[in-house]
VMD Tcl script that builds the backbone (N, CA, C; Angstrom):
set m [mol new atoms 495]
animate dup $m
set s [atomselect $m all]
$s set {name element resname resid chain x y z} {
  {N N MET 1 A 5.311 -37.833 -5.021}
  {CA C MET 1 A 5.206 -36.907 -6.133}
  {C C MET 1 A 6.523 -36.865 -6.907}
  {N N ARG 2 A 7.630 -36.816 -6.170}
  {CA C ARG 2 A 8.935 -36.765 -6.842}
  {C C ARG 2 A 9.113 -37.999 -7.737}
  {N N LYS 3 A 8.728 -39.181 -7.200}
  {CA C LYS 3 A 8.848 -40.413 -7.965}
  {C C LYS 3 A 7.979 -40.337 -9.222}
  {N N TYR 4 A 6.788 -39.819 -9.070}
  {CA C TYR 4 A 5.866 -39.690 -10.205}
  {C C TYR 4 A 6.468 -38.795 -11.286}
  {N N ILE 5 A 7.032 -37.675 -10.881}
  {CA C ILE 5 A 7.620 -36.738 -11.844}
  {C C ILE 5 A 8.817 -37.370 -12.548}
  {N N GLN 6 A 9.638 -38.131 -11.806}
  {CA C GLN 6 A 10.816 -38.747 -12.395}
  {C C GLN 6 A 10.437 -39.850 -13.379}
  {N N GLU 7 A 9.363 -40.582 -13.070}
  {CA C GLU 7 A 8.988 -41.711 -13.910}
  {C C GLU 7 A 8.176 -41.309 -15.137}
  {N N ARG 8 A 7.604 -40.145 -15.129}
  {CA C ARG 8 A 6.671 -39.760 -16.178}
  {C C ARG 8 A 6.937 -38.328 -16.620}
  {N N PRO 9 A 7.266 -38.115 -17.873}
  {CA C PRO 9 A 7.505 -36.740 -18.329}
  {C C PRO 9 A 6.236 -35.890 -18.226}
  {N N LEU 10 A 6.371 -34.704 -17.691}
  {CA C LEU 10 A 5.234 -33.807 -17.512}
  {C C LEU 10 A 4.552 -33.491 -18.841}
  {N N ARG 11 A 5.338 -33.378 -19.906}
  {CA C ARG 11 A 4.711 -33.022 -21.195}
  {C C ARG 11 A 3.732 -34.102 -21.655}
  {N N GLU 12 A 3.964 -35.353 -21.276}
  {CA C GLU 12 A 3.007 -36.414 -21.607}
  {C C GLU 12 A 1.683 -36.178 -20.887}
  {N N ASP 13 A 1.769 -35.780 -19.640}
  {CA C ASP 13 A 0.550 -35.517 -18.878}
  {C C ASP 13 A -0.190 -34.295 -19.394}
  {N N LEU 14 A 0.557 -33.296 -19.851}
  {CA C LEU 14 A -0.093 -32.085 -20.341}
  {C C LEU 14 A -0.916 -32.343 -21.600}
  {N N LYS 15 A -0.636 -33.438 -22.314}
  {CA C LYS 15 A -1.442 -33.796 -23.480}
  {C C LYS 15 A -2.872 -34.117 -23.070}
  {N N THR 16 A -3.044 -34.529 -21.837}
  {CA C THR 16 A -4.386 -34.877 -21.353}
  {C C THR 16 A -4.997 -33.762 -20.509}
  {N N LEU 17 A -4.406 -32.584 -20.547}
  {CA C LEU 17 A -4.916 -31.451 -19.779}
  {C C LEU 17 A -6.351 -31.142 -20.192}
  {N N THR 18 A -7.221 -31.074 -19.212}
  {CA C THR 18 A -8.631 -30.802 -19.467}
  {C C THR 18 A -9.086 -29.643 -18.603}
  {N N PRO 19 A -9.317 -28.473 -19.195}
  {CA C PRO 19 A -9.847 -27.360 -18.398}
  {C C PRO 19 A -11.260 -27.693 -17.916}
  {N N CYS 20 A -11.558 -27.295 -16.722}
  {CA C CYS 20 A -12.879 -27.539 -16.136}
  {C C CYS 20 A -13.627 -26.216 -16.052}
  {N N ALA 21 A -14.670 -26.091 -16.844}
  {CA C ALA 21 A -15.421 -24.840 -16.888}
  {C C ALA 21 A -16.541 -24.785 -15.860}
  {N N THR 22 A -17.016 -25.936 -15.427}
  {CA C THR 22 A -18.158 -25.947 -14.506}
  {C C THR 22 A -17.772 -26.587 -13.181}
  {N N PRO 23 A -18.501 -26.278 -12.132}
  {CA C PRO 23 A -18.240 -26.939 -10.846}
  {C C PRO 23 A -18.386 -28.459 -10.941}
  {N N GLU 24 A -19.313 -28.935 -11.735}
  {CA C GLU 24 A -19.521 -30.379 -11.872}
  {C C GLU 24 A -18.295 -31.051 -12.486}
  {N N GLN 25 A -17.718 -30.424 -13.517}
  {CA C GLN 25 A -16.510 -30.973 -14.133}
  {C C GLN 25 A -15.365 -31.004 -13.130}
  {N N SER 26 A -15.256 -29.961 -12.360}
  {CA C SER 26 A -14.193 -29.877 -11.365}
  {C C SER 26 A -14.360 -30.960 -10.303}
  {N N LYS 27 A -15.574 -31.129 -9.803}
  {CA C LYS 27 A -15.831 -32.146 -8.774}
  {C C LYS 27 A -15.581 -33.552 -9.310}
  {N N ALA 28 A -15.810 -33.767 -10.609}
  {CA C ALA 28 A -15.595 -35.083 -11.208}
  {C C ALA 28 A -14.135 -35.509 -11.126}
  {N N ILE 29 A -13.221 -34.560 -11.047}
  {CA C ILE 29 A -11.798 -34.893 -10.914}
  {C C ILE 29 A -11.574 -35.780 -9.696}
  {N N ASN 30 A -12.349 -35.553 -8.646}
  {CA C ASN 30 A -12.165 -36.322 -7.415}
  {C C ASN 30 A -12.514 -37.795 -7.579}
  {N N GLN 31 A -13.168 -38.167 -8.680}
  {CA C GLN 31 A -13.506 -39.569 -8.940}
  {C C GLN 31 A -12.454 -40.257 -9.805}
  {N N CYS 32 A -11.501 -39.509 -10.282}
  {CA C CYS 32 A -10.461 -40.041 -11.164}
  {C C CYS 32 A -9.484 -40.894 -10.355}
  {N N PRO 33 A -9.295 -42.168 -10.731}
  {CA C PRO 33 A -8.385 -43.029 -9.958}
  {C C PRO 33 A -6.904 -42.748 -10.231}
  {N N ALA 34 A -6.598 -42.138 -11.371}
  {CA C ALA 34 A -5.202 -41.867 -11.726}
  {C C ALA 34 A -4.710 -40.619 -11.005}
  {N N PRO 35 A -3.399 -40.469 -10.901}
  {CA C PRO 35 A -2.870 -39.234 -10.313}
  {C C PRO 35 A -3.330 -38.023 -11.120}
  {N N CYS 36 A -3.622 -36.948 -10.419}
  {CA C CYS 36 A -4.111 -35.734 -11.076}
  {C C CYS 36 A -3.326 -34.526 -10.601}
  {N N LEU 37 A -3.200 -33.580 -11.491}
  {CA C LEU 37 A -2.637 -32.283 -11.147}
  {C C LEU 37 A -3.792 -31.298 -11.206}
  {N N VAL 38 A -4.091 -30.673 -10.080}
  {CA C VAL 38 A -5.175 -29.702 -10.020}
  {C C VAL 38 A -4.558 -28.332 -9.814}
  {N N MET 39 A -4.808 -27.431 -10.746}
  {CA C MET 39 A -4.331 -26.056 -10.614}
  {C C MET 39 A -5.547 -25.188 -10.334}
  {N N ALA 40 A -5.549 -24.577 -9.168}
  {CA C ALA 40 A -6.690 -23.758 -8.768}
  {C C ALA 40 A -6.356 -22.290 -8.928}
  {N N GLY 41 A -7.399 -21.495 -9.066}
  {CA C GLY 41 A -7.234 -20.056 -9.179}
  {C C GLY 41 A -6.689 -19.461 -7.900}
  {N N SER 42 A -6.388 -18.198 -7.966}
  {CA C SER 42 A -5.828 -17.526 -6.800}
  {C C SER 42 A -6.808 -17.545 -5.647}
  {N N GLY 43 A -6.279 -17.473 -4.467}
  {CA C GLY 43 A -7.120 -17.481 -3.284}
  {C C GLY 43 A -6.414 -18.128 -2.123}
  {N N MET 44 A -7.124 -18.253 -1.049}
  {CA C MET 44 A -6.530 -18.746 0.183}
  {C C MET 44 A -7.218 -20.000 0.690}
  {N N CYS 45 A -7.851 -20.709 -0.238}
  {CA C CYS 45 A -8.495 -21.988 0.063}
  {C C CYS 45 A -9.651 -21.847 1.037}
  {N N ASN 46 A -10.327 -20.738 1.014}
  {CA C ASN 46 A -11.476 -20.550 1.896}
  {C C ASN 46 A -12.798 -20.700 1.174}
  {N N ALA 47 A -12.775 -20.779 -0.133}
  {CA C ALA 47 A -14.008 -20.905 -0.904}
  {C C ALA 47 A -13.668 -21.456 -2.276}
  {N N GLY 48 A -14.683 -21.854 -2.979}
  {CA C GLY 48 A -14.494 -22.301 -4.351}
  {C C GLY 48 A -14.230 -23.786 -4.471}
  {N N ARG 49 A -13.930 -24.168 -5.692}
  {CA C ARG 49 A -13.774 -25.586 -6.036}
  {C C ARG 49 A -12.605 -26.252 -5.333}
  {N N ILE 50 A -11.587 -25.479 -5.009}
  {CA C ILE 50 A -10.410 -26.076 -4.374}
  {C C ILE 50 A -10.770 -26.795 -3.085}
  {N N LEU 51 A -11.798 -26.321 -2.401}
  {CA C LEU 51 A -12.197 -26.972 -1.149}
  {C C LEU 51 A -12.625 -28.414 -1.380}
  {N N HIS 52 A -13.299 -28.689 -2.490}
  {CA C HIS 52 A -13.701 -30.067 -2.795}
  {C C HIS 52 A -12.465 -30.943 -2.997}
  {N N HIS 53 A -11.477 -30.413 -3.701}
  {CA C HIS 53 A -10.257 -31.187 -3.958}
  {C C HIS 53 A -9.473 -31.415 -2.665}
  {N N LEU 54 A -9.391 -30.398 -1.836}
  {CA C LEU 54 A -8.690 -30.560 -0.557}
  {C C LEU 54 A -9.413 -31.559 0.329}
  {N N LYS 55 A -10.722 -31.461 0.404}
  {CA C LYS 55 A -11.516 -32.368 1.248}
  {C C LYS 55 A -11.292 -33.816 0.824}
  {N N GLN 56 A -11.215 -34.049 -0.484}
  {CA C GLN 56 A -11.066 -35.408 -1.002}
  {C C GLN 56 A -9.633 -35.934 -0.935}
  {N N ASN 57 A -8.663 -35.043 -0.767}
  {CA C ASN 57 A -7.277 -35.488 -0.924}
  {C C ASN 57 A -6.315 -35.168 0.209}
  {N N LEU 58 A -6.634 -34.230 1.076}
  {CA C LEU 58 A -5.685 -33.864 2.142}
  {C C LEU 58 A -5.344 -35.027 3.063}
  {N N TRP 59 A -6.265 -35.927 3.263}
  {CA C TRP 59 A -6.056 -37.041 4.195}
  {C C TRP 59 A -5.148 -38.121 3.609}
  {N N LYS 60 A -4.828 -38.034 2.315}
  {CA C LYS 60 A -4.013 -39.053 1.650}
  {C C LYS 60 A -2.528 -38.678 1.720}
  {N N PRO 61 A -1.699 -39.563 2.279}
  {CA C PRO 61 A -0.262 -39.256 2.376}
  {C C PRO 61 A 0.414 -39.074 1.016}
  {N N GLU 62 A -0.144 -39.648 -0.034}
  {CA C GLU 62 A 0.474 -39.525 -1.361}
  {C C GLU 62 A 0.126 -38.210 -2.064}
  {N N THR 63 A -0.713 -37.405 -1.450}
  {CA C THR 63 A -1.091 -36.116 -2.031}
  {C C THR 63 A -0.007 -35.079 -1.753}
  {N N TYR 64 A 0.239 -34.253 -2.740}
  {CA C TYR 64 A 1.237 -33.187 -2.646}
  {C C TYR 64 A 0.523 -31.885 -2.975}
  {N N VAL 65 A 0.532 -30.938 -2.046}
  {CA C VAL 65 A -0.116 -29.645 -2.254}
  {C C VAL 65 A 0.964 -28.572 -2.302}
  {N N LEU 66 A 0.997 -27.846 -3.393}
  {CA C LEU 66 A 1.955 -26.756 -3.556}
  {C C LEU 66 A 1.192 -25.446 -3.446}
  {N N MET 67 A 1.470 -24.693 -2.395}
  {CA C MET 67 A 0.809 -23.409 -2.160}
  {C C MET 67 A 1.648 -22.323 -2.830}
  {N N VAL 68 A 1.042 -21.622 -3.766}
  {CA C VAL 68 A 1.726 -20.562 -4.495}
  {C C VAL 68 A 1.025 -19.249 -4.167}
  {N N GLY 69 A 1.745 -18.348 -3.555}
  {CA C GLY 69 A 1.155 -17.061 -3.201}
  {C C GLY 69 A 0.922 -16.932 -1.709}
  {N N TYR 70 A 0.636 -15.738 -1.322}
  {CA C TYR 70 A 0.458 -15.387 0.081}
  {C C TYR 70 A -0.821 -16.001 0.647}
  {N N GLN 71 A -0.759 -16.466 1.879}
  {CA C GLN 71 A -1.909 -17.017 2.596}
  {C C GLN 71 A -2.061 -16.239 3.898}
  {N N THR 72 A -3.169 -15.572 4.072}
  {CA C THR 72 A -3.351 -14.737 5.257}
  {C C THR 72 A -3.815 -15.554 6.459}
  {N N TYR 73 A -3.570 -15.008 7.645}
  {CA C TYR 73 A -3.977 -15.651 8.886}
  {C C TYR 73 A -5.472 -15.919 8.888}
  {N N GLY 74 A -5.848 -17.061 9.459}
  {CA C GLY 74 A -7.252 -17.404 9.604}
  {C C GLY 74 A -7.841 -18.147 8.419}
  {N N THR 75 A -7.066 -18.347 7.360}
  {CA C THR 75 A -7.583 -19.051 6.191}
  {C C THR 75 A -7.120 -20.504 6.195}
  {N N VAL 76 A -7.834 -21.342 5.461}
  {CA C VAL 76 A -7.430 -22.739 5.323}
  {C C VAL 76 A -6.034 -22.803 4.705}
  {N N GLY 77 A -5.786 -21.956 3.716}
  {CA C GLY 77 A -4.465 -21.937 3.089}
  {C C GLY 77 A -3.356 -21.665 4.086}
  {N N ARG 78 A -3.565 -20.709 4.974}
  {CA C ARG 78 A -2.548 -20.385 5.979}
  {C C ARG 78 A -2.377 -21.535 6.967}
  {N N GLN 79 A -3.477 -22.165 7.350}
  {CA C GLN 79 A -3.388 -23.306 8.259}
  {C C GLN 79 A -2.540 -24.413 7.637}
  {N N LEU 80 A -2.709 -24.647 6.341}
  {CA C LEU 80 A -1.910 -25.667 5.663}
  {C C LEU 80 A -0.440 -25.270 5.633}
  {N N VAL 81 A -0.166 -24.019 5.291}
  {CA C VAL 81 A 1.214 -23.521 5.264}
  {C C VAL 81 A 1.856 -23.635 6.644}
  {N N ASP 82 A 1.060 -23.398 7.692}
  {CA C ASP 82 A 1.563 -23.465 9.067}
  {C C ASP 82 A 1.588 -24.884 9.627}
  {N N ARG 83 A 1.390 -25.875 8.768}
  {CA C ARG 83 A 1.502 -27.296 9.136}
  {C C ARG 83 A 0.418 -27.788 10.098}
  {N N ALA 84 A -0.810 -27.342 9.899}
  {CA C ALA 84 A -1.923 -27.837 10.714}
  {C C ALA 84 A -2.086 -29.335 10.469}
  {N N THR 85 A -2.445 -30.068 11.507}
  {CA C THR 85 A -2.690 -31.504 11.352}
  {C C THR 85 A -4.133 -31.782 10.943}
  {N N HIS 86 A -4.995 -30.799 11.143}
  {CA C HIS 86 A -6.400 -30.885 10.738}
  {C C HIS 86 A -6.862 -29.498 10.300}
  {N N VAL 87 A -7.776 -29.459 9.344}
  {CA C VAL 87 A -8.420 -28.206 8.944}
  {C C VAL 87 A -9.917 -28.462 8.850}
  {N N LYS 88 A -10.685 -27.396 8.961}
  {CA C LYS 88 A -12.135 -27.518 8.856}
  {C C LYS 88 A -12.565 -27.133 7.446}
  {N N ILE 89 A -13.195 -28.089 6.759}
  {CA C ILE 89 A -13.694 -27.860 5.404}
  {C C ILE 89 A -15.148 -28.293 5.359}
  {N N PHE 90 A -16.007 -27.397 4.910}
  {CA C PHE 90 A -17.450 -27.647 4.870}
  {C C PHE 90 A -17.974 -28.058 6.237}
  {N N GLY 91 A -17.415 -27.456 7.280}
  {CA C GLY 91 A -17.876 -27.712 8.632}
  {C C GLY 91 A -17.374 -29.001 9.241}
  {N N GLU 92 A -16.564 -29.742 8.514}
  {CA C GLU 92 A -16.042 -31.020 9.014}
  {C C GLU 92 A -14.528 -30.947 9.188}
  {N N ARG 93 A -14.061 -31.612 10.229}
  {CA C ARG 93 A -12.630 -31.693 10.506}
  {C C ARG 93 A -11.998 -32.671 9.517}
  {N N THR 94 A -10.971 -32.205 8.824}
  {CA C THR 94 A -10.288 -33.011 7.814}
  {C C THR 94 A -8.823 -33.167 8.205}
  {N N ALA 95 A -8.371 -34.412 8.273}
  {CA C ALA 95 A -6.969 -34.682 8.609}
  {C C ALA 95 A -6.067 -34.229 7.463}
  {N N VAL 96 A -4.893 -33.735 7.821}
  {CA C VAL 96 A -3.908 -33.322 6.817}
  {C C VAL 96 A -2.744 -34.304 6.880}
  {N N LYS 97 A -2.723 -35.224 5.926}
  {CA C LYS 97 A -1.624 -36.184 5.789}
  {C C LYS 97 A -0.794 -35.870 4.544}
  {N N ALA 98 A -1.307 -34.986 3.712}
  {CA C ALA 98 A -0.629 -34.605 2.473}
  {C C ALA 98 A 0.652 -33.837 2.776}
  {N N ALA 99 A 1.584 -33.907 1.844}
  {CA C ALA 99 A 2.789 -33.075 1.929}
  {C C ALA 99 A 2.400 -31.672 1.470}
  {N N ILE 100 A 2.658 -30.688 2.301}
  {CA C ILE 100 A 2.328 -29.301 1.975}
  {C C ILE 100 A 3.634 -28.535 1.781}
  {N N ARG 101 A 3.782 -27.912 0.639}
  {CA C ARG 101 A 4.976 -27.119 0.356}
  {C C ARG 101 A 4.540 -25.734 -0.119}
  {N N THR 102 A 5.413 -24.769 0.060}
  {CA C THR 102 A 5.107 -23.413 -0.396}
  {C C THR 102 A 6.137 -22.972 -1.425}
  {N N LEU 103 A 5.683 -22.167 -2.343}
  {CA C LEU 103 A 6.541 -21.587 -3.363}
  {C C LEU 103 A 6.350 -20.086 -3.272}
  {N N GLY 104 A 7.329 -19.402 -2.708}
  {CA C GLY 104 A 7.210 -17.969 -2.471}
  {C C GLY 104 A 7.520 -17.134 -3.694}
  {N N GLY 105 A 7.295 -15.844 -3.539}
  {CA C GLY 105 A 7.651 -14.911 -4.590}
  {C C GLY 105 A 6.565 -14.646 -5.613}
  {N N PHE 106 A 5.374 -15.192 -5.409}
  {CA C PHE 106 A 4.312 -15.013 -6.387}
  {C C PHE 106 A 3.184 -14.122 -5.901}
  {N N SER 107 A 3.357 -13.467 -4.784}
  {CA C SER 107 A 2.303 -12.594 -4.276}
  {C C SER 107 A 2.158 -11.378 -5.176}
  {N N ALA 108 A 0.925 -10.961 -5.370}
  {CA C ALA 108 A 0.655 -9.789 -6.206}
  {C C ALA 108 A 0.659 -8.510 -5.381}
  {N N HIS 109 A 0.956 -8.614 -4.106}
  {CA C HIS 109 A 0.920 -7.447 -3.235}
  {C C HIS 109 A 2.277 -6.752 -3.204}
  {N N ALA 110 A 2.233 -5.448 -3.125}
  {CA C ALA 110 A 3.467 -4.666 -3.015}
  {C C ALA 110 A 4.036 -4.795 -1.608}
  {N N GLY 111 A 5.338 -4.719 -1.491}
  {CA C GLY 111 A 5.986 -4.712 -0.189}
  {C C GLY 111 A 6.073 -3.291 0.352}
  {N N GLN 112 A 6.630 -3.156 1.558}
  {CA C GLN 112 A 6.691 -1.843 2.204}
  {C C GLN 112 A 7.448 -0.821 1.360}
  {N N THR 113 A 8.541 -1.210 0.757}
  {CA C THR 113 A 9.320 -0.271 -0.057}
  {C C THR 113 A 8.480 0.280 -1.205}
  {N N ASP 114 A 7.768 -0.606 -1.898}
  {CA C ASP 114 A 6.917 -0.160 -3.009}
  {C C ASP 114 A 5.773 0.710 -2.515}
  {N N LEU 115 A 5.194 0.357 -1.374}
  {CA C LEU 115 A 4.095 1.157 -0.828}
  {C C LEU 115 A 4.571 2.550 -0.436}
  {N N LEU 116 A 5.742 2.626 0.186}
  {CA C LEU 116 A 6.279 3.941 0.556}
  {C C LEU 116 A 6.616 4.771 -0.684}
  {N N ARG 117 A 7.063 4.123 -1.722}
  {CA C ARG 117 A 7.330 4.827 -2.978}
  {C C ARG 117 A 6.027 5.435 -3.509}
  {N N TRP 118 A 4.923 4.685 -3.404}
  {CA C TRP 118 A 3.626 5.213 -3.830}
  {C C TRP 118 A 3.184 6.361 -2.914}
  {N N VAL 119 A 3.335 6.178 -1.590}
  {CA C VAL 119 A 2.954 7.239 -0.646}
  {C C VAL 119 A 3.700 8.520 -0.992}
  {N N ASP 120 A 4.943 8.403 -1.377}
  {CA C ASP 120 A 5.747 9.569 -1.733}
  {C C ASP 120 A 5.095 10.390 -2.853}
  {N N THR 121 A 4.378 9.732 -3.734}
  {CA C THR 121 A 3.749 10.443 -4.858}
  {C C THR 121 A 2.456 11.151 -4.467}
  {N N VAL 122 A 1.855 10.784 -3.331}
  {CA C VAL 122 A 0.565 11.379 -2.944}
  {C C VAL 122 A 0.602 12.109 -1.608}
  {N N ALA 123 A 1.661 11.950 -0.849}
  {CA C ALA 123 A 1.713 12.469 0.527}
  {C C ALA 123 A 1.486 13.968 0.621}
  {N N SER 124 A 1.977 14.724 -0.333}
  {CA C SER 124 A 1.859 16.185 -0.232}
  {C C SER 124 A 0.409 16.667 -0.315}
  {N N SER 125 A -0.471 15.846 -0.852}
  {CA C SER 125 A -1.876 16.248 -0.973}
  {C C SER 125 A -2.778 15.557 0.053}
  {N N LYS 126 A -2.195 14.850 1.006}
  {CA C LYS 126 A -2.981 14.092 1.990}
  {C C LYS 126 A -2.641 14.531 3.411}
  {N N THR 127 A -3.620 14.346 4.296}
  {CA C THR 127 A -3.369 14.587 5.720}
  {C C THR 127 A -3.536 13.309 6.525}
  {N N VAL 128 A -4.253 12.352 5.956}
  {CA C VAL 128 A -4.521 11.085 6.641}
  {C C VAL 128 A -4.269 9.938 5.667}
  {N N MET 129 A -3.667 8.879 6.177}
  {CA C MET 129 A -3.467 7.666 5.391}
  {C C MET 129 A -4.172 6.531 6.136}
  {N N VAL 130 A -5.060 5.809 5.457}
  {CA C VAL 130 A -5.817 4.715 6.063}
  {C C VAL 130 A -5.276 3.402 5.510}
  {N N LEU 131 A -4.782 2.551 6.398}
  {CA C LEU 131 A -4.224 1.253 5.998}
  {C C LEU 131 A -5.237 0.166 6.353}
  {N N THR 132 A -5.894 -0.359 5.345}
  {CA C THR 132 A -6.989 -1.304 5.585}
  {C C THR 132 A -6.637 -2.744 5.255}
  {N N HIS 133 A -5.492 -2.977 4.679}
  {CA C HIS 133 A -5.185 -4.307 4.172}
  {C C HIS 133 A -3.844 -4.778 4.719}
  {N N GLY 134 A -3.767 -6.049 5.081}
  {CA C GLY 134 A -2.504 -6.604 5.548}
  {C C GLY 134 A -2.586 -7.097 6.973}
  {N N GLU 135 A -1.541 -7.769 7.388}
  {CA C GLU 135 A -1.480 -8.287 8.751}
  {C C GLU 135 A -1.053 -7.170 9.691}
  {N N ASP 136 A -1.544 -7.236 10.921}
  {CA C ASP 136 A -1.349 -6.129 11.856}
  {C C ASP 136 A 0.109 -5.740 12.101}
  {N N PRO 137 A 1.022 -6.666 12.326}
  {CA C PRO 137 A 2.410 -6.222 12.560}
  {C C PRO 137 A 2.974 -5.429 11.371}
  {N N GLN 138 A 2.670 -5.873 10.160}
  {CA C GLN 138 A 3.160 -5.177 8.978}
  {C C GLN 138 A 2.441 -3.840 8.780}
  {N N ARG 139 A 1.147 -3.797 9.076}
  {CA C ARG 139 A 0.422 -2.519 8.971}
  {C C ARG 139 A 0.984 -1.510 9.967}
  {N N ARG 140 A 1.256 -1.969 11.193}
  {CA C ARG 140 A 1.807 -1.052 12.209}
  {C C ARG 140 A 3.177 -0.531 11.781}
  {N N ALA 141 A 4.002 -1.410 11.243}
  {CA C ALA 141 A 5.339 -0.990 10.791}
  {C C ALA 141 A 5.230 0.024 9.650}
  {N N LEU 142 A 4.332 -0.225 8.713}
  {CA C LEU 142 A 4.143 0.714 7.607}
  {C C LEU 142 A 3.608 2.045 8.125}
  {N N ALA 143 A 2.673 1.994 9.062}
  {CA C ALA 143 A 2.117 3.227 9.646}
  {C C ALA 143 A 3.216 4.051 10.311}
  {N N GLN 144 A 4.109 3.395 11.046}
  {CA C GLN 144 A 5.218 4.105 11.697}
  {C C GLN 144 A 6.118 4.778 10.661}
  {N N SER 145 A 6.402 4.064 9.583}
  {CA C SER 145 A 7.247 4.646 8.529}
  {C C SER 145 A 6.573 5.844 7.883}
  {N N ILE 146 A 5.276 5.751 7.649}
  {CA C ILE 146 A 4.536 6.865 7.038}
  {C C ILE 146 A 4.526 8.067 7.976}
  {N N LYS 147 A 4.280 7.818 9.265}
  {CA C LYS 147 A 4.279 8.916 10.247}
  {C C LYS 147 A 5.644 9.597 10.294}
  {N N LYS 148 A 6.685 8.778 10.332}
  {CA C LYS 148 A 8.043 9.311 10.468}
  {C C LYS 148 A 8.484 10.063 9.207}
  {N N GLN 149 A 8.277 9.482 8.049}
  {CA C GLN 149 A 8.778 10.081 6.809}
  {C C GLN 149 A 7.905 11.207 6.269}
  {N N TYR 150 A 6.584 11.089 6.475}
  {CA C TYR 150 A 5.673 12.036 5.817}
  {C C TYR 150 A 4.822 12.849 6.792}
  {N N ARG 151 A 4.948 12.547 8.069}
  {CA C ARG 151 A 4.203 13.269 9.107}
  {C C ARG 151 A 2.687 13.238 8.853}
  {N N LEU 152 A 2.210 12.113 8.344}
  {CA C LEU 152 A 0.781 11.936 8.099}
  {C C LEU 152 A 0.141 11.159 9.244}
  {N N LYS 153 A -1.070 11.517 9.575}
  {CA C LYS 153 A -1.850 10.729 10.530}
  {C C LYS 153 A -2.198 9.413 9.828}
  {N N THR 154 A -2.024 8.300 10.536}
  {CA C THR 154 A -2.355 7.005 9.944}
  {C C THR 154 A -3.420 6.322 10.783}
  {N N LEU 155 A -4.364 5.717 10.105}
  {CA C LEU 155 A -5.430 4.966 10.761}
  {C C LEU 155 A -5.317 3.507 10.346}
  {N N LEU 156 A -5.533 2.622 11.310}
  {CA C LEU 156 A -5.458 1.187 11.049}
  {C C LEU 156 A -6.765 0.525 11.499}
  {N N PRO 157 A -7.840 0.734 10.771}
  {CA C PRO 157 A -9.112 0.155 11.198}
  {C C PRO 157 A -9.121 -1.364 11.060}
  {N N MET 158 A -9.907 -1.991 11.907}
  {CA C MET 158 A -10.119 -3.435 11.835}
  {C C MET 158 A -11.406 -3.672 11.047}
  {N N GLN 159 A -11.603 -4.892 10.595}
  {CA C GLN 159 A -12.821 -5.210 9.857}
  {C C GLN 159 A -14.040 -4.869 10.712}
  {N N GLY 160 A -14.975 -4.159 10.129}
  {CA C GLY 160 A -16.187 -3.765 10.835}
  {C C GLY 160 A -16.112 -2.404 11.488}
  {N N ASP 161 A -14.902 -1.853 11.629}
  {CA C ASP 161 A -14.749 -0.520 12.220}
  {C C ASP 161 A -15.322 0.546 11.288}
  {N N THR 162 A -15.818 1.593 11.895}
  {CA C THR 162 A -16.252 2.776 11.152}
  {C C THR 162 A -15.273 3.887 11.468}
  {N N ILE 163 A -14.792 4.546 10.430}
  {CA C ILE 163 A -13.841 5.641 10.643}
  {C C ILE 163 A -14.383 6.904 9.990}
  {N N GLU 164 A -13.950 8.027 10.513}
  {CA C GLU 164 A -14.318 9.307 9.931}
  {C C GLU 164 A -13.053 9.951 9.407}
  {N N VAL 165 A -13.071 10.316 8.143}
  {CA C VAL 165 A -11.901 10.952 7.530}
  {C C VAL 165 A -12.252 12.328 7.011}
}
mol reanalyze $m
mol bondsrecalc $m
mol representation Tube
mol addrep $m
């Protein structure tokens, strides 16, 4: 990829940029013999058109995948970030020979400091705080901070749990 970028100005390639509005147009990219840049929408590579591109290209050593944004545990995106040698796509085991890189700092999620700042604005009118999103170690840490700073009961339900508030 580095060699490709050095040999060819990106602005030349952008002249041929073709947005794909339909799944068929997107899948057709996989038939293109020339190098391609595929920019996929947000997500964790668990659904959508990106799976077709990954299935067709992860096994190729010349493929370069740049993961932008947070990838949660249990997703194909996280497996790639964690350097899996194989991932399951469409029920089939797919070898990962592509170079996988991550570009941090693009997550749309607030960090603990921002979340506590928000809790500060609502804590006086609440008795219970329910934390439903995030990885367990971070949820537990946030719950401890909320309990300590605001003396609120915190609940950390798992997917499928029923809670009474």
